[in-house]
C-alpha atoms as one frame of an Amber mdcrd trajectory, in Angstrom:
protein
 100.045  84.390  17.751 100.970  87.733  16.220  99.664  91.240  17.284 100.023
  93.873  14.491 100.000  97.640  14.911 100.084  99.993  11.845 101.254 103.582
  11.940 102.057 106.360   9.446  98.926 107.174   7.998  97.636 110.768   7.520
  96.504 113.316   5.054  98.569 114.128   1.958  97.980 115.908  -1.304  97.916
 114.151  -4.556 101.322 113.380  -5.893 102.672 113.212  -2.340 104.148 110.333
  -0.380 103.520 108.450   2.901 105.377 105.571   4.625 103.318 103.042   6.621
 104.785 100.770   9.343 103.436  97.667  10.883 105.110  96.519  13.982 104.422
  92.947  15.021 104.763  91.182  18.515 106.160  87.786  18.897 109.340  85.981
  18.118 107.951  84.208  14.959 107.571  87.308  12.706 110.150  85.977  10.263
 107.967  82.817   9.721 105.076  84.944   8.228 104.229  86.351   4.874 103.050
  89.900   5.373 100.419  91.618   3.363  98.972  95.073   2.971  95.299  95.581
   2.256  93.102  98.658   1.941  89.489  99.468   2.245  88.081 102.697   0.693
  84.787 104.275   1.572  81.972 102.064   0.411  84.401  99.556  -1.025  85.420
  96.012  -0.201  88.834  95.383   1.211  91.423  94.925  -1.548  94.875  93.514
  -1.751  97.656  96.061  -2.162 100.934  94.174  -1.652 102.696  91.189  -0.033
 106.270  90.268   0.937 107.504  86.848   1.659 109.120  86.014   5.032 112.587
  86.299   3.521 111.873  89.577   2.200 113.036  88.829  -1.266 109.730  88.076
  -3.041 107.107  90.741  -3.358 103.890  91.239  -5.281 101.734  94.283  -5.902
  98.313  95.044  -7.100  98.318  96.556 -10.629  96.873  99.732  -9.188  99.858
 100.501  -7.012 102.545  98.861  -9.030 105.432 101.310  -9.647 104.172 103.599
  -7.019 104.275 101.609  -3.772 107.082  99.631  -2.326 106.846  96.950   0.459
 109.825  95.902   2.532 110.446  94.344   5.901 113.083  94.233   8.619 112.803
  90.936  10.445 115.231  92.058  13.141 112.784  94.906  14.080 109.692  92.799
  13.488 108.424  95.436  11.115 107.028  95.628   7.682 106.789  98.871   5.607
 104.758 100.307   2.806 106.266 103.275   1.104 103.692 105.029  -1.022 104.649
 107.480  -3.681 102.725 109.438  -6.231  99.668 109.047  -4.227  96.247 109.529
  -5.894  92.833 110.472  -4.446  91.701 107.021  -5.265  94.358 105.594  -2.821
  92.210 107.070   0.107  91.413 104.120   2.328  92.136 102.468   5.664  95.195
 100.432   5.232  95.751  97.216   6.925  98.675  95.018   7.554  98.175  91.225
   7.872 100.170  88.056   8.534  99.805  84.665   7.001 101.627  81.322   6.575
  99.480  80.346   3.647 101.070  79.377   0.311 102.034  82.153  -1.980  99.155
  81.196  -4.442  96.649  82.535  -2.103  98.462  85.612  -1.101  96.045  88.029
  -2.645  93.094  86.696  -0.742  92.152  88.421   2.631  90.704  85.162   3.729
  94.170  83.648   3.706  95.428  85.881   6.537  94.950  84.843  10.143  96.165
  88.048  11.790  95.228  91.720  11.160  96.167  95.100  12.456  93.576  97.731
  13.399  94.215  99.860  10.338  95.438 103.319   9.685  93.779 106.036   7.645
  95.330 107.396   4.447  93.574 110.427   2.985  94.748 111.823  -0.359  93.326
 115.149  -1.367  93.043 116.425  -4.838
């Protein structure tokens, strides 16, 4: 079992940056692929990014590619999401999640067994 706690959200102006962290409990963090999802007001939860357990392979939604960077530190049981050039449409609650599913399902929220409580990111225009 993995428990996840996100931090780092807040209010930022368009064009600004924020860095999110997700701290995981347990000794098997390095076994999990980690994902970031977000849910904006009145919207469904959507995939943002994922990183394989070895930290080498990453994937991004087209809407954030080139602006967001996912990384992880398995020694610290933490995954990060660096968000640059933020836009008002990035406003959402951001969630980290953990899975052992195959990489082909990595963009599906249903593939993730463990979720954090979420952290609010608000981008003002």
